[in-house]
C-alpha positions in Angstrom: 162.9 -69.0 116.9 162.5 -69.2 120.8 159.7 -71.4 122.0 156.6 -69.7 123.4 156.3 -69.8 127.2 153.6 -72.2 128.5 150.5 -70.5 130.0 150.8 -70.1 133.8 147.1 -70.6 133.9 145.0 -72.9 131.8 141.1 -73.5 132.4 139.1 -76.1 130.4 135.4 -76.9 130.5 134.8 -75.2 133.9 131.2 -75.7 135.2 129.8 -74.2 138.4 126.3 -74.3 139.6 124.5 -72.8 142.7 122.0 -74.9 144.6 119.0 -72.7 145.6 115.5 -73.4 147.0 114.2 -72.7 143.5 116.5 -75.0 141.8 120.0 -75.0 140.2 121.4 -71.8 138.8 124.1 -72.7 136.1 126.5 -69.8 136.6 129.4 -70.9 134.7 129.1 -73.2 131.5 132.1 -74.9 129.9 134.4 -71.9 130.4 137.9 -72.3 129.0 140.9 -69.8 128.7 144.5 -69.4 129.3 146.7 -66.7 130.9 150.3 -66.2 129.8 153.2 -65.2 132.1 153.2 -61.4 132.4 150.0 -61.0 130.5 147.1 -58.6 131.6 143.8 -60.4 130.5 140.6 -58.4 130.8 137.3 -60.1 131.5 134.2 -58.1 130.7 130.5 -58.5 130.6 127.3 -57.3 132.3 126.5 -58.1 136.0 125.5 -61.8 136.2 127.6 -62.9 133.1 129.7 -65.1 135.2 132.9 -63.1 135.5 133.5 -63.1 139.2 132.1 -66.6 139.7 134.4 -68.0 137.2 137.6 -66.5 138.8 136.4 -67.3 142.4 135.7 -70.9 141.3 139.3 -71.3 140.1 140.9 -70.8 143.8 138.0 -72.1 145.9 136.7 -68.7 147.0 133.0 -69.8 146.6 131.1 -71.2 149.7 130.2 -74.8 149.1 127.3 -75.2 149.4 125.5 -73.4 147.8 128.2 -73.5 145.1 129.2 -76.7 143.4 131.8 -77.1 140.8 130.5 -79.7 138.3 133.5 -80.3 136.1 136.5 -78.9 134.3 140.3 -78.6 134.9 142.2 -75.5 136.3 146.0 -75.9 135.7 148.2 -73.4 137.6 151.8 -73.6 136.8 151.4 -77.0 135.3 149.3 -78.5 138.2 145.5 -79.2 138.2 144.4 -77.4 141.3 140.6 -77.9 141.1 140.8 -81.0 143.2 143.3 -79.5 145.7 142.5 -79.6 149.4 141.2 -76.5 151.3 144.7 -76.2 152.9 146.5 -76.4 149.6 144.2 -73.9 148.2 144.7 -71.5 151.1 148.5 -71.7 150.5 148.0 -71.0 146.8 145.7 -68.0 147.5 147.9 -66.6 150.1 151.4 -67.0 148.4 150.9 -67.6 144.6 147.6 -66.0 143.4 146.6 -62.7 144.9 142.9 -61.5 144.8 141.7 -57.9 145.1 138.0 -57.5 145.8 135.6 -54.7 144.7 134.9 -53.2 148.0 137.9 -52.8 150.2 135.8 -51.6 153.2 134.0 -54.9 153.4 137.1 -56.9 152.6 139.4 -55.3 155.3 138.6 -56.3 158.9 137.5 -53.1 160.7 138.6 -54.3 164.2 142.3 -54.9 163.1 144.9 -52.3 162.1 146.1 -52.3 158.5 149.5 -53.3 159.7 148.1 -56.5 161.4 146.3 -57.5 158.2 149.4 -56.8 156.1 151.8 -58.7 158.3 149.5 -61.8 158.9 150.0 -63.3 155.5 153.8 -62.6 155.6 154.2 -64.5 158.8 151.9 -67.3 157.9 153.1 -67.9 154.2 156.6 -66.5 154.3 157.7 -67.5 157.8 158.8 -63.9 158.7 159.4 -62.7 162.2 157.1 -60.0 163.5 159.8 -57.4 163.0 160.7 -58.4 159.4 157.0 -58.6 158.5 156.4 -55.2 159.7 159.4 -53.8 157.7 158.0 -55.7 154.6 154.5 -54.2 155.2 156.1 -50.7 155.1 157.8 -51.6 151.9 154.5 -52.8 150.4 152.6 -49.6 151.5 155.2 -47.5 149.9 155.2 -49.6 146.8 151.5 -48.7 146.3 152.3 -45.1 147.2 150.6 -44.7 150.6 152.3 -41.7 152.3 153.9 -41.8 155.7 153.6 -45.6 155.5 155.5 -46.4 158.8 153.0 -44.4 160.9 149.9 -45.5 159.0 150.4 -49.2 159.6 148.9 -48.7 163.1 145.7 -47.0 161.6 142.4 -48.8 161.1 140.7 -49.2 157.8 138.1 -46.5 158.5 140.9 -44.0 158.8 141.8 -44.4 155.1 140.0 -42.9 152.1 138.4 -45.4 149.6 141.3 -45.0 147.3 143.8 -45.6 149.9 141.9 -48.6 151.2 142.0 -50.1 147.8 145.8 -49.5 147.7 146.0 -51.4 151.0 144.1 -54.2 149.4 146.6 -54.3 146.4 149.5 -54.3 148.9 147.9 -57.3 150.7 147.4 -59.2 147.4 151.1 -58.5 146.5 152.5 -59.4 150.0 153.9 -62.8 149.0 155.0 -61.9 145.5 152.2 -63.7 143.7 152.6 -65.1 140.2 149.0 -64.0 139.3 146.9 -61.1 140.6 143.1 -61.3 140.1 141.4 -58.0 140.5 137.6 -58.1 140.7 136.3 -54.6 139.6 138.7 -52.9 142.1 137.9 -49.4 140.8 134.0 -49.7 140.5 133.2 -47.9 143.8 135.7 -45.1 143.3 135.4 -41.7 141.7 136.9 -41.2 138.3 140.0 -39.4 139.5 140.9 -42.1 142.1 140.1 -44.8 139.5 142.6 -43.3 137.2 145.3 -43.3 139.9 144.7 -47.0 140.7 144.9 -48.0 137.1 148.2 -46.1 136.7 149.4 -47.8 139.9 148.5 -51.3 138.5 150.3 -50.6 135.3 153.4 -49.4 137.3 153.3 -52.5 139.4 153.0 -54.8 136.4 156.1 -53.3 134.8 158.1 -53.6 138.1 157.0 -57.0 139.2 156.2 -58.7 135.9 153.2 -60.7 137.3 150.3 -61.9 135.2 146.9 -60.0 135.9 143.3 -60.9 135.4 141.2 -57.7 135.5 137.5 -58.2 135.8 135.2 -55.4 134.9 132.0 -54.2 133.3 133.8 -51.1 132.0 135.3 -51.6 128.5 136.9 -48.2 128.7 139.0 -49.4 131.6 140.1 -52.5 129.7 141.0 -50.5 126.7 143.8 -48.8 128.6 145.4 -51.7 130.3 144.7 -55.1 128.8 146.6 -57.1 126.3 143.8 -59.5 125.6 140.1 -59.6 126.4 137.5 -62.3 127.0 133.9 -61.2 126.8 131.4 -63.3 129.0 127.6 -63.6 128.7 125.2 -66.1 130.2 128.0 -67.9 132.0 130.1 -68.4 128.8 132.9 -66.9 126.9 131.3 -65.5 123.7 134.4 -63.7 122.4 138.2 -63.6 123.0 140.6 -61.3 121.1 143.7 -59.0 121.5 142.3 -55.7 123.0 142.9 -53.5 120.0 141.4 -56.0 117.4 138.3 -56.4 119.7 137.7 -52.7 119.8 138.4 -52.2 116.1 136.4 -55.2 114.8 134.1 -57.0 117.2 133.0 -60.4 116.0 130.1 -61.3 118.3 126.9 -59.3 118.4 127.0 -59.0 122.2 130.5 -57.4 122.1 129.5 -55.1 119.4 126.4 -54.0 121.4 128.6 -53.6 124.5 131.0 -51.3 122.6 128.1 -49.1 121.4 127.1 -48.5 125.2 130.4 -46.6 125.9 129.8 -42.9 126.3 131.4 -40.9 123.5 132.0 -37.2 123.3 133.0 -35.8 119.9 134.0 -32.2 119.7 131.6 -30.2 121.7 128.7 -32.7 121.2 127.9 -36.0 123.0 126.5 -38.8 121.1 123.3 -40.4 122.5 123.8 -43.0 125.1 122.9 -46.5 123.9 121.6 -49.4 125.8 121.2 -53.1 125.0 117.5 -53.9 125.0 116.2 -56.7 127.0 117.5 -58.6 130.1 120.3 -61.1 130.6 119.1 -64.7 130.8 117.9 -66.6 133.9 120.5 -69.4 134.1 118.2 -72.1 135.6 119.3 -74.7 133.1 122.5 -75.6 131.2 122.3 -73.6 127.9 120.8 -75.6 125.0 120.6 -72.5 122.7 122.3 -69.2 122.3 121.8 -67.3 125.5 121.9 -63.9 123.6 119.2 -64.8 121.1 116.5 -62.8 122.7 118.5 -59.6 122.5 120.3 -60.2 119.1 119.4 -58.4 115.8 121.0 -61.3 113.9 118.9 -64.1 115.4 117.7 -67.0 113.1 116.3 -70.4 113.5 119.5 -72.2 114.5 120.1 -69.7 117.4 116.9 -71.1 119.1 117.9 -74.8 119.1 121.8 -75.1 119.3 124.3 -73.5 121.6 127.1 -72.2 119.3 130.7 -73.4 120.0 133.7 -71.0 120.1 135.1 -71.0 116.6 138.2 -69.3 115.1 137.4 -65.9 113.6 141.0 -64.8 113.0 144.5 -65.1 114.3 144.4 -65.6 118.2 140.8 -64.7 118.4 137.4 -66.6 118.5 133.8 -66.1 118.9 130.7 -68.2 119.9 128.0 -67.2 117.4 126.1 -68.9 114.5 126.2 -65.6 112.6 129.2 -64.6 110.5 129.7 -60.9 111.1 132.0 -60.5 108.1 129.8 -62.3 105.6 126.6 -60.9 107.2 125.2 -64.4 106.9 124.9 -67.7 108.9 128.2 -69.6 109.1 128.7 -72.3 106.7 131.8 -73.9 108.4 132.6 -74.0 112.1 135.7 -75.7 113.8 135.5 -75.4 117.6 138.6 -74.1 119.3 140.1 -74.9 122.6 141.3 -72.5 125.3 
C-alpha cells in the first residue's frame, strides 16, 4: 500500500494569552491538530471559543503585545515556524499561506485600487514586473469570477459589492499560489445567496488548485457542505475532532451535540423550535483546571469540576475531550490521551 502523505501543517500544545489591565486571558490552551495536503478542515465553535486566535497565532498575525504565545510547536511543511522571525513570517504569509478575513471592507485599503492591492504581493513575493503582475491580477480576478476583470482592476474597494469584495480578498490570498488557505468566517457578513456563491467558488478553486483549506466558522451548516474533517473548539481548546459525516451523525461531546441542535431545521411545512445552549461561554482568566463546559452540560458530575479532560480516542480518526462516555451513558472508565 502507498504511504500516507505527511501533514502539511502540524500543531502541538499551542498556548496563547492576552495581557490586559485586568490580568491574563488564556485564549488558546494546549491546542493540537494537523492538516493534510488538499484537505478542507472546518473549525467551529461559538464566538470567543479560540478559533480565530488559534489560526492567527500560527502565522504571527496577532499584535504582540497584548498577545503572547506561551508554548507549542507549529510545523509547516516540516519546519517549526513558531519561532520564525517577523520577516520570515511575512514571506510565509504572503507566498505560502493565504488568509481571508471576515470583513473585506476593513481588510482592503480604501485609498488604493484593487489592482494595486493585487499586484503588490505579486511584485514583492514573486518578483514580477509591473506589467506581468497586472496580467496575473486580471487572471486571478477572472479565476474568482469577477466580470470585466481588466477594467475593474482600476476600481476602488467601495465600488464593489460585498460579495465581489470578498472575491477580491480570495484572489489576493491566492495570488502567490499558497499551499494553505485560511478563511476566517469569510461569508458571515454576506446574505444567503452571495454566501452560497462564495462557497461554490471555494469548492471550485479547491478542485482546480488542490490546496489545503482551513475554514473557520460558527455555522455548522456551512461546514456540512464543504469540509472533510471538523474540529470543534470551546474555551480555547479542541473538544472534538472527527470526519464531517461522522460528527453530524454521531457527536461524541456534549457541546457538539448541543451545537448541532441549534441548527434551524424545517421539516415539510413545519419548522422545529429553535434551540439555544443555556448559559454563557467561560471567562478565560486562568488556564483551565476543570472542564470549561461543565456549567452548561447536562452530563456534569464531580470529576468535571476538578479535572480538565484530555482528548481521547472515541473511534477511528476521531477524538473528544470529555469525562462522560456518550455511548455508555456513563463516566469513562479508561482514557488514553491522543496526540494531534
